[in-house]
Rosetta silent file (secondary structure, phi, psi, omega in degrees, C-alpha in Angstrom):
SEQUENCE: MDLDWRTASGPSWPDQVLIVDDEHYTRKVIRTLLLSIGCTKIHEANDGTHGLEAIARSVPTSSCSTEEMPGIDGPAFVRKVRSPARFHCRACR
SCORE:     score description
SCORE:     0.000 S_00000001
   1 L     0.000  122.135  179.895   40.083  -62.613   67.819 S_00000001
   2 L   -91.179  136.039  175.703   40.128  -58.786   67.912 S_00000001
   3 L   -98.420  122.319  177.921   43.495  -56.920   68.027 S_00000001
   4 L   -88.317  111.076 -176.828   43.521  -53.847   70.214 S_00000001
   5 L   -59.458  -25.916 -176.203   45.828  -51.332   68.354 S_00000001
   6 L   -69.629  -25.218 -174.875   46.425  -49.505   71.643 S_00000001
   7 L  -110.566   -6.754  176.370   48.234  -52.491   73.160 S_00000001
   8 L   -66.065  142.506  173.421   49.845  -53.921   70.030 S_00000001
   9 L   -74.426  159.457 -178.290   53.542  -53.500   69.725 S_00000001
  10 L   -72.324  166.230  176.096   54.780  -51.149   67.034 S_00000001
  11 L   -62.200  154.361  179.714   56.188  -52.109   63.726 S_00000001
  12 L  -105.299  112.348 -178.977   59.695  -53.411   63.498 S_00000001
  13 L   -89.196  146.459 -177.763   61.720  -51.326   61.018 S_00000001
  14 L   -65.107  152.647 -176.294   64.807  -52.506   59.228 S_00000001
  15 L   -70.493  -46.935 -177.782   68.126  -51.453   60.718 S_00000001
  16 E  -135.627  141.438  179.073   69.545  -50.181   57.440 S_00000001
  17 E  -125.619  141.549  174.678   67.848  -49.506   54.145 S_00000001
  18 E  -107.942  126.555  169.646   69.348  -49.002   50.697 S_00000001
  19 E  -105.319  122.577 -177.776   67.549  -46.862   48.097 S_00000001
  20 E  -117.410  105.423 -179.321   68.605  -47.580   44.503 S_00000001
  21 L  -151.804  141.421  176.823   67.114  -45.082   41.988 S_00000001
  22 L   -83.192   -9.957  173.888   68.560  -43.004   39.179 S_00000001
  23 L   -98.126  119.842 -179.924   66.318  -40.092   40.007 S_00000001
  24 H   -54.554  -48.554 -177.337   67.640  -37.837   42.774 S_00000001
  25 H   -59.052  -39.192  179.624   64.236  -36.428   43.626 S_00000001
  26 H   -64.551  -42.115 -177.894   62.734  -39.939   43.980 S_00000001
  27 H   -63.184  -41.487 -179.447   65.566  -40.979   46.346 S_00000001
  28 H   -59.378  -48.745 -177.724   64.897  -37.768   48.397 S_00000001
  29 H   -63.364  -45.586  179.406   61.214  -38.489   48.778 S_00000001
  30 H   -62.552  -42.127  177.136   61.761  -42.095   49.834 S_00000001
  31 H   -55.902  -49.455  176.699   64.449  -40.982   52.247 S_00000001
  32 H   -56.634  -46.037  178.145   61.966  -38.482   53.766 S_00000001
  33 H   -65.683  -37.593  174.494   59.324  -41.055   54.162 S_00000001
  34 H   -62.378  -44.880  179.724   61.745  -43.541   55.819 S_00000001
  35 H   -63.339  -29.824  177.006   62.956  -40.959   58.231 S_00000001
  36 H   -75.528  -11.118  178.277   59.325  -40.116   59.154 S_00000001
  37 L  -106.710    8.150  172.023   58.656  -43.655   60.143 S_00000001
  38 L   102.118   -0.736  175.995   61.820  -43.987   62.258 S_00000001
  39 L   -76.086  128.159  179.730   64.422  -45.403   59.846 S_00000001
  40 L  -116.117  -24.105 -175.833   67.700  -43.572   60.428 S_00000001
  41 E   -98.741   91.901 -175.976   70.408  -45.676   58.678 S_00000001
  42 E  -120.614  125.561  179.145   69.622  -44.940   55.061 S_00000001
  43 E  -114.790  152.884 -173.873   72.054  -45.456   52.158 S_00000001
  44 E  -132.824  150.161  172.188   71.531  -44.357   48.563 S_00000001
  45 E  -141.562  142.395 -173.904   72.813  -45.442   45.165 S_00000001
  46 L   -93.951    4.198  178.620   72.139  -43.820   41.807 S_00000001
  47 L  -168.839  171.414 -177.505   72.206  -47.040   39.723 S_00000001
  48 H   -64.194  -37.810  178.313   72.317  -50.819   39.995 S_00000001
  49 H   -60.110  -49.206  175.805   76.173  -50.965   39.874 S_00000001
  50 H   -66.433  -33.437  174.557   76.537  -48.562   42.767 S_00000001
  51 H   -60.197  -42.043 -179.530   73.739  -50.355   44.555 S_00000001
  52 H   -64.939  -46.509  176.599   75.641  -53.657   44.409 S_00000001
  53 H   -60.947  -39.409  177.329   78.712  -51.846   45.784 S_00000001
  54 H   -61.025  -41.134  179.137   76.661  -50.295   48.469 S_00000001
  55 H   -64.721  -41.677  177.996   75.252  -53.689   49.503 S_00000001
  56 H   -64.706  -38.075 -173.896   78.797  -55.160   49.738 S_00000001
  57 H   -82.410  -42.977 -172.472   79.919  -52.274   51.820 S_00000001
  58 H  -105.495  -18.414 -179.106   76.986  -51.553   54.215 S_00000001
  59 L    49.183   63.707 -179.868   74.967  -54.844   54.168 S_00000001
  60 L   -66.322  161.619  174.714   71.542  -53.240   54.500 S_00000001
  61 L   -86.853  -16.343 -177.317   68.554  -55.234   55.927 S_00000001
  62 E  -152.622  152.679  174.098   66.265  -53.984   53.265 S_00000001
  63 E  -139.827  154.110 -178.122   66.479  -52.314   49.827 S_00000001
  64 E  -130.051  122.321 -174.633   64.159  -50.314   47.579 S_00000001
  65 E  -133.773  146.723  174.634   64.846  -50.196   43.825 S_00000001
  66 L   -79.840  163.318  179.746   63.219  -48.662   40.810 S_00000001
  67 L   -84.395  -37.409 -174.326   62.451  -50.946   37.859 S_00000001
  68 L  -109.219  119.417  175.016   63.955  -48.835   35.035 S_00000001
  69 L  -147.198  149.993  176.992   67.521  -47.561   35.407 S_00000001
  70 L   -69.071  150.975 -178.276   70.370  -47.244   32.927 S_00000001
  71 L    80.550 -115.096  178.528   72.829  -50.123   33.103 S_00000001
  72 L   -85.864  113.324  177.103   71.625  -52.604   35.588 S_00000001
  73 L   -79.244 -179.090 -175.846   67.880  -52.140   35.996 S_00000001
  74 H   -58.362  -53.499  176.968   65.831  -53.056   39.023 S_00000001
  75 H   -58.868  -41.086  176.759   64.949  -56.787   38.083 S_00000001
  76 H   -64.409  -40.261  176.388   68.619  -57.350   37.169 S_00000001
  77 H   -53.159  -57.674  178.957   69.730  -55.691   40.345 S_00000001
  78 H   -59.558  -41.126  174.946   67.584  -58.028   42.351 S_00000001
  79 H   -61.378  -40.106  176.119   68.623  -61.151   40.482 S_00000001
  80 H   -62.538  -40.826 -178.579   72.271  -60.302   41.060 S_00000001
  81 H   -65.715  -36.396 -175.571   71.775  -59.716   44.746 S_00000001
  82 H   -88.378   -7.130 -173.979   69.917  -62.978   45.191 S_00000001
  83 L  -100.679  110.883 -177.372   72.310  -65.076   43.044 S_00000001
  84 L   -69.578  -22.483 -179.398   75.217  -66.428   45.120 S_00000001
  85 L   -69.165  -32.621 -175.461   77.012  -67.409   41.901 S_00000001
  86 L   -98.505  -35.575 -172.079   77.196  -63.749   40.792 S_00000001
  87 L  -132.488  103.993 -171.080   77.191  -61.709   43.930 S_00000001
  88 L   -90.669   79.863  173.238   79.005  -63.072   46.942 S_00000001
  89 L  -126.696  102.741 -174.145   77.316  -61.463   49.946 S_00000001
  90 H   -59.870  -33.155  179.153   76.303  -64.032   52.559 S_00000001
  91 H   -64.806  -20.353 -175.244   73.999  -61.604   54.362 S_00000001
  92 H   -86.684   -6.886 -177.869   72.029  -61.196   51.121 S_00000001
  93 L   -93.294    0.000    0.000   70.927  -64.742   50.720 S_00000001
């Protein structure tokens, strides 16, 4: 079955995106890319701790995190968000 790209519906973008990165320039580049594809509700955090606070406050539908950050790094950030025992955010499970 061939898909005709002219009649296919467009992609569905997340309602809210959280960018978690300790580098300001990287957050700026990701924000610009997200804006260029139609995402308009973009939140930022400069480390994992502030990222967890932002998720509790804004409940984004998607997040983007770097692997290496001071304090809570990317993998630890993801584990905390996905662990109901540590981080109590129903929308995140």
